[in-house]
N, C-alpha and C positions, 0 to 999 in steps of 0.2 A: 295082425301083427302088433304086440306091445311093445314099445321099446323101453326099457327099464334105464335108467339114470340113477349115479352115482358120482358125480364129477370129482369130489373132495376126495376118492378114493386111487385117482390116478399115481398121485405121487407116492402113495405107498406101494401100489402096483410094480411101477417102475423104479422101484429104489432110490427116488429123489428128495424120500423127506430127510429132513435135518436130524443128526444125532442128538437126542437130549446131552445135557450135560447133568451128572449127577442121577439119582435114581428116580423113577416116574414116580414111584410112591410116597418122595420125600419133596413134593413140590417146595419152593423156596417161600419165605413171609411164615406168616402166622394166622393167616385169615382163613374163616372157616369156608370159602367158595372161591373159585376164580373161573371166569369163563373160558378165558384164554387157554385155560389148562384144563379145563373141562370135572374142574374138582367141586362136587357136588357138594361134600360134607368133608369137613376135616373137625375131628374132636381130639380129647387126650388120649385117643388110645386106638382110631381108627382111620382113614381115608376112604373115601367113594369118591372114583372117577367113572365117568362115561368111557368106553373104548373108544380111541381115535378112530379106531378100522375095527369095527363091530361086524360080528356076525349076522346078527339082527338088529332089528330098531330095541332101543333100551340097554344096548350090551354093557353091561357094568363089572367094577374092578372094584371089589373089597377089600383093604391090604391092615393089617398094623401100622401105626405108626412107626414102631418100632423097625429096624432093619434086619429081620431075622429071615432065615431059610428054611427053616421047616418048624412044621405046628410042634414038633415033640421039644423045642426050647420056648417055646411062650409060657406064663408063667398063667396061672389060672385066672386071674383077674382079665389079663389080656386076652387070653383063650376066650372067655367068657363075653369080653366087649367083645371081639371078631366075629363070635357066632349069633350073637343079639344084634349085631349090626345086617348081617348076612341076610337074618329072619326080615328086619325090620326094611330093609331095601328089597327083599322079595315082596312084600305086603304094599308097599310105595306101586312098585312096578305092577302086579294086580292089581290095585285101584286105579291107577292113572293109564295103563295100556292096554289091560283086558287081555292078556295072552290066555291061549288054552292049555300052557304046561309051563316048565322051564328045565334047562340044563342047567346046574347049579354044581360046580365041582373046581378041587385044585389040583394044577400038577405041580409036583414037588420032586424039583431036579431038573436039570438038564435034558437028560435021558427019556425023563417022562415025560416031556414035552413043553417044560416050561422056558418060554420066552424071557424072564426076566427072573432067573433061577434063585437070585440070593435075595431075593424079598419075595415071602410068601405072599400069595394073594389067591383070591375066590375069585373064578368069572360068574356072573349072574346072566344066563342067557333065555329072554324070552323065547317062546316056540309059540306059533299058530297053528292050527290045522289048515295042512298048505300049502304053507310057505316054503320058500324056494330053495331050501339045502342042493335038489339036485342040481342048481345050475355051476353050485361051487365044485363042485365034483366032476361035473361035466365039461362046463366054461370058464373055470377059474373066475367066475362072475359071483359077486353077493347081491341082492336087490335088499334095499335097504328101504321104506316108505317113506319115511320123516326124515327130514333135515338134521344133521345132528344135533346143532344148536338149537333148535327146534323142540328136540328132545330134553336138551339140557334146561331149557327156561320151563317146560311142564314138570321138570322132577324138580329143580331146586329147591320151590318153597315146602315141599314136603318134606324134602333132606331137610333143611334149615329149621324146619317145626321141632326135629329130634333133639337143636340144641335147647331147646326153650325148656328152663324149667316144668315137672309138672305140678298140678296144684294137688295136694292129696285130699282123701274127702275129710281129714278132719278140718281143712284149710277151708272148706266150701262150706261150713256149716257154722255160723256166727253164733 
């Protein structure tokens, strides 16, 4: 028998985690990333965080910077930026973690399962053939194969690269 260890989850399982002041999706300051807050990217319209209590390795949360509860309240620029970031984040996870698939979704409203109902956010959950989801159902345990901060370090450079201005084809030819 193999032993599966995820010791950082015990505080969450036992209900001992500190309550956040303010909104998880509105980390204080203006920095584009913060390892302490698991913030991989913050730009003018979106925020990307590693889920502190993930379903699987690489579980991301992508939210608009605006404190909005409903997708129907976003203007077209913010909606486009949010969907583009969901796409970019999925691509980074695919290239860096090589999952076999993804669960991508948004629970809007408390009755729909949103843990933070007043700030719209998407979950991007990488999935692998033969992963251990049955353990959550049977034993209320999750198996995460890589430490959360190791995943953060692996993904951060790729999210920070999204903040760099791209060079247009016209600029590459002198």
